[in-house]
FIRO-354619 format. One record per atom (N, C-alpha, C, O): atom name; residue in three letters; y, x, z. Coordinates in steps of 0.001 Angstrom, whole numbers, plus 524288, in hexadecimal, padded with zeros to 5 digits. Example, Ala and Ser with C-alpha at 12.3 -4.5 7.8 and 13.67 -1.06 7.14 Angstrom:
2
ATOM	atome	residu	py	px	pz
ATOM	N	Ala	7E9C6	83386	81E78 $
ATOM	CA	Ala	7EE6C	8300C	81E78 $
ATOM	C	Ala	7F31C	83390	81E78 $
ATOM	O	Ala	7F309	8379C	82111 $
ATOM	N	Ser	7F736	83232	81BA8 $
ATOM	CA	Ser	7FBDC	83566	81BE4 $
ATOM	C	Ser	8001E	83264	81EBE $
ATOM	O	Ser	80472	83461	81F67 $
***
This chain:
83
ATOM	atome	residu	py	px	pz
ATOM	N	Met	7FB67	8034D	80000 $
ATOM	CA	Met	80000	80000	80000 $
ATOM	C	Met	804D6	80378	80000 $
ATOM	O	Met	80508	80760	802CD $
ATOM	N	Thr	808B1	80213	7FCE8 $
ATOM	CA	Thr	80D79	80520	7FC9C $
ATOM	C	Thr	811C0	802A3	7FFEA $
ATOM	O	Thr	8112D	7FE47	801DD $
ATOM	N	Ile	815FB	80576	8007F $
ATOM	CA	Ile	81A62	80384	80389 $
ATOM	C	Ile	81C5C	7FE68	80147 $
ATOM	O	Ile	81D60	7FAB9	80431 $
ATOM	N	Thr	81CE9	7FE1E	7FC34 $
ATOM	CA	Thr	81F2E	7F97A	7F9C9 $
ATOM	C	Thr	81B8D	7F4C6	7F9F8 $
ATOM	O	Thr	81D55	7F068	7F908 $
ATOM	N	Asp	81681	7F57C	7FB25 $
ATOM	CA	Asp	812EA	7F115	7FBB3 $
ATOM	C	Asp	813E8	7EE0D	800B1 $
ATOM	O	Asp	812A8	7E96A	800F3 $
ATOM	N	Thr	8161A	7F081	804A0 $
ATOM	CA	Thr	816A5	7EE02	809B5 $
ATOM	C	Thr	81C42	7ECFB	80B4A $
ATOM	O	Thr	81D2A	7EAA6	80F64 $
ATOM	N	Ile	82003	7EE9D	80839 $
ATOM	CA	Ile	82583	7EE3D	809A0 $
ATOM	C	Ile	82883	7EBB0	80532 $
ATOM	O	Ile	8271C	7EC33	800A0 $
ATOM	N	Asp	82CA1	7E8F4	80698 $
ATOM	CA	Asp	83017	7E68F	802B9 $
ATOM	C	Asp	832C5	7EAE6	7FF9E $
ATOM	O	Asp	836C9	7ECFA	80143 $
ATOM	N	Ala	83088	7EC3C	7FB2B $
ATOM	CA	Ala	8326A	7F0A2	7F80E $
ATOM	C	Ala	8376D	7EF3F	7F525 $
ATOM	O	Ala	83829	7EAC5	7F38F $
ATOM	N	Pro	83AE5	7F31D	7F472 $
ATOM	CA	Pro	83F9D	7F223	7F15B $
ATOM	C	Pro	83E41	7F127	7EBA3 $
ATOM	O	Pro	83A17	7F2B2	7E9CB $
ATOM	N	Gln	841BF	7EE9E	7E8E8 $
ATOM	CA	Gln	840E9	7ED6A	7E366 $
ATOM	C	Gln	840A7	7F27E	7E03F $
ATOM	O	Gln	843CF	7F608	7E10B $
ATOM	N	Ala	83CEE	7F2D0	7DCB9 $
ATOM	CA	Ala	83C2F	7F778	7D97C $
ATOM	C	Ala	84121	7F8B9	7D667 $
ATOM	O	Ala	843D2	7F538	7D482 $
ATOM	N	Gly	84244	7FDBE	7D5F1 $
ATOM	CA	Gly	846B9	7FF7F	7D2E7 $
ATOM	C	Gly	84BD6	7FFCA	7D5E9 $
ATOM	O	Gly	84FC8	80183	7D3C5 $
ATOM	N	Thr	84BD8	7FE21	7DADB $
ATOM	CA	Thr	850A3	7FE5E	7DDF4 $
ATOM	C	Thr	8510E	803A3	7E0B3 $
ATOM	O	Thr	84D39	80683	7E11E $
ATOM	N	Lys	855BC	804DD	7E28F $
ATOM	CA	Lys	85661	809C1	7E572 $
ATOM	C	Lys	8534A	809A1	7EA8F $
ATOM	O	Lys	8515D	80DA9	7EC58 $
ATOM	N	Glu	852D3	80502	7ECE5 $
ATOM	CA	Glu	84FBB	80495	7F1AD $
ATOM	C	Glu	849FD	805C8	7F08B $
ATOM	O	Glu	8475C	8082F	7F3C6 $
ATOM	N	Ala	84806	80426	7EC08 $
ATOM	CA	Ala	842AF	8057C	7EA71 $
ATOM	C	Ala	84235	80B5E	7E99F $
ATOM	O	Ala	83E31	80DB0	7EAE3 $
ATOM	N	Gly	84650	80DC6	7E781 $
ATOM	CA	Gly	8465A	81373	7E6E6 $
ATOM	C	Gly	8463A	81638	7EC20 $
ATOM	O	Gly	843C2	81A50	7ECAA $
ATOM	N	Leu	848E2	81400	7EFFC $
ATOM	CA	Leu	848C9	81638	7F541 $
ATOM	C	Leu	84351	815EB	7F785 $
ATOM	O	Leu	8416F	819B9	7F9C7 $
ATOM	N	Val	840BF	8117A	7F6F7 $
ATOM	CA	Val	83B5E	810E9	7F8E5 $
ATOM	C	Val	837D0	814DA	7F63B $
ATOM	O	Val	8349E	8175E	7F8CC $
ATOM	N	Ser	83858	81566	7F12E $
ATOM	CA	Ser	8352B	81920	7EE39 $
ATOM	C	Ser	83611	81EB7	7F027 $
ATOM	O	Ser	8325A	821B4	7F0C5 $
ATOM	N	Ala	83AF2	82019	7F118 $
ATOM	CA	Ala	83C34	82564	7F2E8 $
ATOM	C	Ala	83A0D	82668	7F85A $
ATOM	O	Ala	8389C	82AD2	7F99B $
ATOM	N	Leu	839D2	82263	7FB91 $
ATOM	CA	Leu	8380B	82318	800F6 $
ATOM	C	Leu	83222	822DD	80184 $
ATOM	O	Leu	8301B	82430	805AC $
ATOM	N	Thr	82F4C	8213C	7FD7C $
ATOM	CA	Thr	829A0	820D7	7FDF2 $
ATOM	C	Thr	826E0	8260A	7FD22 $
ATOM	O	Thr	82240	82687	7FE5B $
ATOM	N	Ser	82995	829DE	7FB1F $
ATOM	CA	Ser	8271B	82EF9	7FA63 $
ATOM	C	Ser	82751	83208	7FF7A $
ATOM	O	Ser	82681	82FC8	803A6 $
ATOM	N	Lys	8285E	836FD	7FF3E $
ATOM	CA	Lys	8285F	83A4E	803E7 $
ATOM	C	Lys	82D49	839D0	80732 $
ATOM	O	Lys	82DC1	83C5C	80B3F $
ATOM	N	Gly	830EA	83697	80582 $
ATOM	CA	Gly	835B8	835CF	8087E $
ATOM	C	Gly	83A59	83881	805F7 $
ATOM	O	Gly	839BC	83C3F	80302 $
ATOM	N	Arg	83EF5	8368F	80728 $
ATOM	CA	Arg	843C8	838A9	804F6 $
ATOM	C	Arg	847EE	838F6	8092D $
ATOM	O	Arg	847D3	83603	80CF8 $
ATOM	N	Thr	84B8E	83C88	8087A $
ATOM	CA	Thr	8500A	83CEF	80C02 $
ATOM	C	Thr	85431	83903	80A3E $
ATOM	O	Thr	853FF	83701	805E1 $
ATOM	N	Ile	857E8	837FA	80DAC $
ATOM	CA	Ile	85C3E	8348B	80C42 $
ATOM	C	Ile	85F21	836CF	80787 $
ATOM	O	Ile	86090	833EE	803F4 $
ATOM	N	Ala	85FFC	83BF5	80781 $
ATOM	CA	Ala	862C1	83E75	80320 $
ATOM	C	Ala	85FC2	83DB5	7FE00 $
ATOM	O	Ala	86224	83CA5	7F9F6 $
ATOM	N	Gln	85A9D	83E3D	7FE21 $
ATOM	CA	Gln	85783	83D78	7F968 $
ATOM	C	Gln	857DE	837D5	7F785 $
ATOM	O	Gln	8582B	836D5	7F2D3 $
ATOM	N	Leu	857D5	8342C	7FB31 $
ATOM	CA	Leu	8582C	82EAB	7F9BE $
ATOM	C	Leu	85D8A	82D4B	7F788 $
ATOM	O	Leu	85DEC	82A30	7F3E0 $
ATOM	N	Thr	861AD	82F92	7F9B5 $
ATOM	CA	Thr	866E4	82E80	7F79B $
ATOM	C	Thr	86765	83093	7F20D $
ATOM	O	Thr	869C4	82E06	7EEBC $
ATOM	N	Asp	86534	83526	7F0FE $
ATOM	CA	Asp	8654E	83753	7EBAE $
ATOM	C	Asp	86211	833FC	7E7EC $
ATOM	O	Asp	863B4	832EC	7E387 $
ATOM	N	Leu	85D78	8325B	7E9B6 $
ATOM	CA	Leu	859ED	82F58	7E673 $
ATOM	C	Leu	85C2A	829FD	7E502 $
ATOM	O	Leu	85BC4	82848	7E088 $
ATOM	N	Leu	85E81	8275F	7E8D6 $
ATOM	CA	Leu	86047	82204	7E80B $
ATOM	C	Leu	86613	82184	7E6C3 $
ATOM	O	Leu	867D2	81D66	7E4FF $
ATOM	N	Gly	8690F	825AE	7E7A4 $
ATOM	CA	Gly	86EA7	82568	7E6C7 $
ATOM	C	Gly	87180	82255	7EAF8 $
ATOM	O	Gly	875B6	82038	7EA03 $
ATOM	N	Trp	86F3B	82214	7EF97 $
ATOM	CA	Trp	87181	81F37	7F3F8 $
ATOM	C	Trp	873F7	822FB	7F7D8 $
ATOM	O	Trp	872D5	827A8	7F7C9 $
ATOM	N	Gln	87752	820EF	7FB31 $
ATOM	CA	Gln	87973	823DC	7FF97 $
ATOM	C	Gln	87557	823E3	803F8 $
ATOM	O	Gln	871FD	82071	8041B $
ATOM	N	Pro	8758C	827BC	80791 $
ATOM	CA	Pro	871AC	827E9	80BCC $
ATOM	C	Pro	87170	822E8	80F0E $
ATOM	O	Pro	86D32	8213B	81095 $
ATOM	N	His	875F2	82082	81024 $
ATOM	CA	His	875DF	81BC0	8134C $
ATOM	C	His	87349	81735	81061 $
ATOM	O	His	87128	813A8	812D2 $
ATOM	N	Thr	87379	81752	80B3D $
ATOM	CA	Thr	870E9	81343	80822 $
ATOM	C	Thr	86AFD	813F4	80853 $
ATOM	O	Thr	8681D	8101B	80887 $
ATOM	N	Val	86927	818CE	80842 $
ATOM	CA	Val	8638B	819DF	808B7 $
ATOM	C	Val	8619B	817F4	80E02 $
ATOM	O	Val	85D86	8156F	80E56 $
ATOM	N	Arg	86485	81923	81225 $
ATOM	CA	Arg	862E4	81766	8175D $
ATOM	C	Arg	862EC	81171	817CA $
ATOM	O	Arg	85F86	80F32	81A59 $
ATOM	N	Ala	866B1	80EE0	81554 $
ATOM	CA	Ala	866D2	80920	8154E $
ATOM	C	Ala	8621F	806F1	81252 $
ATOM	O	Ala	85FEB	802F5	813DF $
ATOM	N	Ala	86097	80982	80E15 $
ATOM	CA	Ala	85BFA	807D2	80B25 $
ATOM	C	Ala	85710	80873	80E76 $
ATOM	O	Ala	85381	8053C	80E1C $
ATOM	N	Phe	856D0	80C90	811B1 $
ATOM	CA	Phe	85270	80D26	8155C $
ATOM	C	Phe	85222	8085B	818E6 $
ATOM	O	Phe	84DE4	80652	819E3 $
ATOM	N	Thr	8568F	80697	81AC5 $
ATOM	CA	Thr	856B8	80209	81E38 $
ATOM	C	Thr	854AF	7FD30	81B61 $
ATOM	O	Thr	851A3	7FA32	81D97 $
ATOM	N	Arg	85655	7FC67	8168B $
ATOM	CA	Arg	8546E	7F7ED	81383 $
ATOM	C	Arg	84E87	7F836	812B8 $
ATOM	O	Arg	84BD7	7F43D	81313 $
ATOM	N	Leu	84C82	7FCDD	811A8 $
ATOM	CA	Leu	846DC	7FD74	810F3 $
ATOM	C	Leu	843F6	7FC5F	81606 $
ATOM	O	Leu	83FD4	7F9EA	815FB $
ATOM	N	Arg	8461A	7FE30	81A63 $
ATOM	CA	Arg	84399	7FD28	81F78 $
ATOM	C	Arg	84360	7F747	8208F $
ATOM	O	Arg	83F7F	7F558	822A4 $
ATOM	N	Lys	8477D	7F479	81F2C $
ATOM	CA	Lys	8478F	7EECF	81FF6 $
ATOM	C	Lys	84379	7EC11	81C99 $
ATOM	O	Lys	841A4	7E7D7	81DFB $
ATOM	N	Arg	8420E	7EE6A	8183E $
ATOM	CA	Arg	83E00	7EC3E	814D6 $
ATOM	C	Arg	83880	7ED91	816BB $
ATOM	O	Arg	834AD	7EB70	814BD $
ATOM	N	Gly	83815	7F112	81A91 $
ATOM	CA	Gly	832F5	7F26E	81CA8 $
ATOM	C	Gly	83135	7F7FD	81BB0 $
ATOM	O	Gly	82D08	7F985	81D83 $
ATOM	N	Tyr	83442	7FB0D	818E4 $
ATOM	CA	Tyr	832D5	80084	817FB $
ATOM	C	Tyr	8338C	803AE	81D00 $
ATOM	O	Tyr	836FE	8028E	82029 $
ATOM	N	Ile	83050	80791	81DA9 $
ATOM	CA	Ile	830EA	80B3C	821FE $
ATOM	C	Ile	8328C	81070	81F9D $
ATOM	O	Ile	82FA4	812C8	81C96 $
ATOM	N	Ile	83735	81237	82102 $
ATOM	CA	Ile	83944	8171C	81EF5 $
ATOM	C	Ile	838D1	81B3A	8233F $
ATOM	O	Ile	83B3D	81AC9	82761 $
ATOM	N	Glu	835B9	81F2A	82232 $
ATOM	CA	Glu	834EF	82367	825FB $
ATOM	C	Glu	838DD	827C3	824FD $
ATOM	O	Glu	83A0F	82914	82086 $
ATOM	N	Arg	83AD0	829F1	82936 $
ATOM	CA	Arg	83E42	82E82	828E0 $
ATOM	C	Arg	83AF8	83348	82A19 $
ATOM	O	Arg	838D3	833B9	82E62 $
ATOM	N	Val	83A8C	836D6	82668 $
ATOM	CA	Val	837BE	83BBD	8272C $
ATOM	C	Val	83BC2	83F9B	82957 $
ATOM	O	Val	83F9E	840C7	826B9 $
ATOM	N	Pro	83AE6	84197	82E13 $
ATOM	CA	Pro	83ED7	844FC	8308A $
ATOM	C	Pro	84037	849C8	82D41 $
ATOM	O	Pro	83D06	84BAE	82A34 $
ATOM	N	Pro	844FE	84BB0	82DED $
ATOM	CA	Pro	84692	85059	82AFD $
ATOM	C	Pro	84398	8552B	82CCE $
ATOM	O	Pro	841BD	85573	8313C $
ATOM	N	Thr	84332	858E8	8294C $
ATOM	CA	Thr	840D7	85DEC	82AA2 $
ATOM	C	Thr	8450D	86218	829E3 $
ATOM	O	Thr	84978	860E1	8286D $
ATOM	N	Ser	843AD	866E8	82AE2 $
ATOM	CA	Ser	8477D	86B20	82A2B $
ATOM	C	Ser	848E8	86BD8	82466 $
ATOM	O	Ser	84CF5	86E23	82330 $
ATOM	N	Arg	845A0	869EA	820D9 $
ATOM	CA	Arg	84691	86A92	81B43 $
ATOM	C	Arg	8481E	8658D	81872 $
ATOM	O	Arg	8497B	865B8	813D6 $
ATOM	N	Ser	847F1	8611D	81B1F $
ATOM	CA	Ser	848E6	85C36	81866 $
ATOM	C	Ser	84B57	85831	81C13 $
ATOM	O	Ser	849E6	857EB	820A7 $
ATOM	N	Pro	84F10	8550B	81A16 $
ATOM	CA	Pro	85145	850DB	81D4A $
ATOM	C	Pro	84D4E	84C6E	81DFB $
ATOM	O	Pro	8491F	84C84	81B9D $
ATOM	N	Ala	84E9A	848AA	82127 $
ATOM	CA	Ala	84B1C	84434	82211 $
ATOM	C	Ala	84A15	84152	81CF4 $
ATOM	O	Ala	84D87	840D0	819A4 $
ATOM	N	Lys	84543	83F73	81C64 $
ATOM	CA	Lys	843BC	83C6D	817D1 $
ATOM	C	Lys	84217	836FF	81993 $
ATOM	O	Lys	840C3	83624	81E1E $
ATOM	N	Phe	84234	83368	815F1 $
ATOM	CA	Phe	840AB	82E0B	81700 $
ATOM	C	Phe	83C78	82C7E	8131F $
ATOM	O	Phe	83CB9	82DE6	80E88 $
ATOM	N	Lys	8388A	8298B	81502 $
ATOM	CA	Lys	8346D	827A9	81187 $
ATOM	C	Lys	83265	8227A	81398 $
ATOM	O	Lys	83334	8211F	81823 $
ATOM	N	Leu	82FBF	81F9A	8102E $
ATOM	CA	Leu	82D94	81A94	811AF $
ATOM	C	Leu	82825	81B3F	813E5 $
ATOM	O	Leu	82504	81E4F	811E8 $
ATOM	N	Arg	82710	81863	817FD $
ATOM	CA	Arg	821C7	8181A	81A0E $
ATOM	C	Arg	81EED	813E9	816EE $
ATOM	O	Arg	82164	81042	81501 $
ATOM	N	Ser	819D9	81460	81667 $
ATOM	CA	Ser	816EC	810D0	8130D $
ATOM	C	Ser	81548	80BBF	815C4 $
ATOM	O	Ser	81282	80899	81369 $
ATOM	N	Thr	816E4	80AE1	81A96 $
ATOM	CA	Thr	81589	8060E	81D3E $
ATOM	C	Thr	81A62	802D1	81E34 $
ATOM	O	Thr	81EBB	804DA	81E7E $
ATOM	N	Arg	81993	7FDCB	81EAE $
ATOM	CA	Arg	81DE7	7FA1F	81F84 $
ATOM	C	Arg	81F5F	7F9F4	82547 $
ATOM	O	Arg	81C0A	7FA79	828B5 $
ATOM	N	Ala	8246E	7F938	82649 $
ATOM	CA	Ala	82653	7F8A1	82BA3 $
ATOM	C	Ala	82460	7F375	82DCE $
ATOM	O	Ala	82349	7EFCD	82AE2 $
ATOM	N	Ala	823F4	7F335	832EB $
ATOM	CA	Ala	8225A	7EE58	83572 $
ATOM	C	Ala	82682	7EA30	83495 $
ATOM	O	Ala	82B27	7EB61	83435 $
ATOM	N	Glu	824D4	7E566	83447 $
ATOM	CA	Glu	8287F	7E117	8338F $
ATOM	C	Glu	82BF4	7E09B	83861 $
ATOM	O	Glu	82A04	7E0F3	83CC4 $
ATOM	N	Pro	83112	7DFD0	837A3 $
ATOM	CA	Pro	83490	7DF55	83C2C $
ATOM	C	Pro	83362	7DA51	83F2F $
ATOM	O	Pro	8320A	7D64F	83CE4 $
ATOM	N	Lys	833E9	7DAA0	8445A $
ATOM	CA	Lys	83327	7D609	847AA $
ATOM	C	Lys	837FD	7D2A8	8477D $
ATOM	O	Lys	83C5E	7D4A1	8473F $
ATOM	N	Gln	83731	7CD97	8479C $
ATOM	CA	Gln	83BA3	7C9FB	84761 $
ATOM	C	Gln	83CCF	7C7A5	84C95 $
ATOM	O	Gln	84070	7C486	84D10 $
***
């Protein structure tokens, strides 16, 4: 089962779909995502929030001495929020 099988996936061909695609690999930094999508850093972070509300789990991979923090999608769906 893939991520898009269990989560409300963005419409194909949109920048949000491009963000999901970029985050499903080994992860990307905010700077890499801004270059890829042509967005400002605060717009990338806002898109993370929208994806989280749809059920995606975005993991932050801590920075190392050679690389800044990266972000990637986990392959499982977040638990449904309690009402």
